[in-house]
C-alpha positions as a Markdown table, in Angstrom:
| # | Residue | x | y | z |
|---|---|---|---|---|
| 1 | Met | -27.6 | 39.4 | 45.2 |
| 2 | Ala | -30.5 | 41.4 | 46.4 |
| 3 | Thr | -32.0 | 43.8 | 43.9 |
| 4 | Thr | -32.8 | 47.3 | 45.2 |
| 5 | Gly | -35.1 | 49.9 | 43.8 |
| 6 | Tyr | -32.0 | 51.8 | 42.5 |
| 7 | Leu | -30.7 | 48.8 | 40.6 |
| 8 | Phe | -34.0 | 48.2 | 39.0 |
| 9 | Val | -34.2 | 51.9 | 37.8 |
| 10 | Thr | -30.7 | 51.7 | 36.4 |
| 11 | Ile | -31.4 | 48.4 | 34.6 |
| 12 | Met | -34.6 | 49.8 | 33.1 |
| 13 | Asn | -32.9 | 53.1 | 31.9 |
| 14 | Phe | -29.9 | 51.3 | 30.4 |
| 15 | Thr | -32.1 | 48.6 | 28.9 |
| 16 | Asn | -34.5 | 51.2 | 27.5 |
| 17 | Tyr | -31.6 | 53.1 | 26.0 |
| 18 | Ile | -30.3 | 49.9 | 24.3 |
| 19 | Lys | -33.7 | 49.3 | 22.8 |
| 20 | Thr | -34.3 | 52.8 | 21.6 |
| 21 | Cys | -30.8 | 53.5 | 20.2 |
| 22 | Gly | -31.0 | 50.5 | 17.9 |
| 23 | Ala | -27.5 | 49.3 | 18.8 |
| 24 | Thr | -26.7 | 45.7 | 19.6 |
| 25 | His | -24.9 | 44.6 | 22.8 |
| 26 | Asn | -21.8 | 44.0 | 20.6 |
| 27 | Asp | -22.0 | 47.6 | 19.1 |
| 28 | Leu | -22.2 | 49.1 | 22.6 |
| 29 | Ala | -19.4 | 46.9 | 23.8 |
| 30 | Gln | -17.1 | 48.2 | 21.1 |
| 31 | Gln | -18.1 | 51.8 | 21.9 |
| 32 | Leu | -17.5 | 51.3 | 25.6 |
| 33 | Gly | -14.3 | 49.3 | 25.2 |
| 34 | Val | -15.7 | 46.2 | 27.1 |
| 35 | Ser | -16.9 | 42.7 | 26.1 |
| 36 | Arg | -20.4 | 42.0 | 24.8 |
| 37 | Ser | -21.0 | 39.7 | 27.8 |
| 38 | Tyr | -20.2 | 42.7 | 30.2 |
| 39 | Val | -22.8 | 44.8 | 28.4 |
| 40 | Thr | -25.3 | 42.0 | 28.7 |
| 41 | Met | -24.6 | 41.6 | 32.4 |
| 42 | Leu | -25.1 | 45.4 | 32.8 |
| 43 | Ala | -28.4 | 45.2 | 31.0 |
| 44 | Asn | -29.5 | 42.3 | 33.0 |
| 45 | Gly | -28.5 | 43.8 | 36.4 |
| 46 | Gln | -25.9 | 41.2 | 37.1 |
| 47 | Lys | -23.1 | 43.9 | 37.2 |
| 48 | Arg | -22.8 | 47.6 | 38.0 |
| 49 | Pro | -20.6 | 49.6 | 35.7 |
| 50 | Ser | -17.2 | 50.7 | 36.8 |
| 51 | Trp | -16.6 | 54.5 | 37.0 |
| 52 | Arg | -14.8 | 54.3 | 33.6 |
| 53 | Val | -17.6 | 52.5 | 31.9 |
| 54 | Ala | -20.3 | 54.6 | 33.6 |
| 55 | Arg | -18.6 | 57.8 | 32.2 |
| 56 | Arg | -18.5 | 56.3 | 28.8 |
| 57 | Ile | -22.2 | 55.3 | 29.0 |
| 58 | Leu | -23.1 | 58.9 | 29.9 |
| 59 | Val | -21.2 | 60.2 | 26.9 |
| 60 | Ile | -22.6 | 57.7 | 24.4 |
| 61 | Ala | -26.2 | 57.9 | 25.8 |
| 62 | Gln | -26.2 | 61.7 | 25.5 |
| 63 | Gly | -28.6 | 62.3 | 28.4 |
| 64 | Gln | -30.8 | 59.2 | 27.8 |
| 65 | Val | -29.1 | 57.6 | 30.8 |
| 66 | Thr | -28.2 | 60.0 | 33.6 |
| 67 | Ala | -25.4 | 60.1 | 36.2 |
| 68 | Asp | -28.1 | 59.6 | 38.8 |
| 69 | Asp | -29.1 | 56.4 | 37.1 |
| 70 | Leu | -25.5 | 55.1 | 37.4 |
| 71 | Val | -24.1 | 56.4 | 40.6 |
| 72 | Ala | -26.7 | 56.1 | 43.3 |
| 73 | Glu | -25.6 | 53.8 | 46.1 |
| 74 | Tyr | -27.1 | 50.4 | 46.9 |
| 75 | Gly | -29.5 | 50.6 | 49.8 |
| 76 | Glu | -30.6 | 54.1 | 49.0 |
| 77 | Glu | -34.1 | 53.1 | 48.0 |
| 78 | Asp | -34.7 | 50.6 | 50.8 |
| 79 | Gly | -33.6 | 52.8 | 53.7 |
| 80 | Arg | -30.5 | 50.9 | 54.6 |
| 81 | Ser | -27.4 | 52.8 | 55.5 |
| 82 | Glu | -23.8 | 51.8 | 54.7 |
């Protein structure tokens, strides 16, 4: 899987949120209604959140992770068009 600039930004914002909020991956998994391993994959950039999970992240993060962080399309940063 190629990593784009967008994906890197999203990983960093979500990872930074996890670090600053003081919650564990397990805590966030419970709040998001997903598994701990899914949260870990999101934080490591191995997965992108579904719309349902992205919406929950926005609510839980209270502005520390933005919609722009979560919904930009792959290829946007490297000039590819879909």
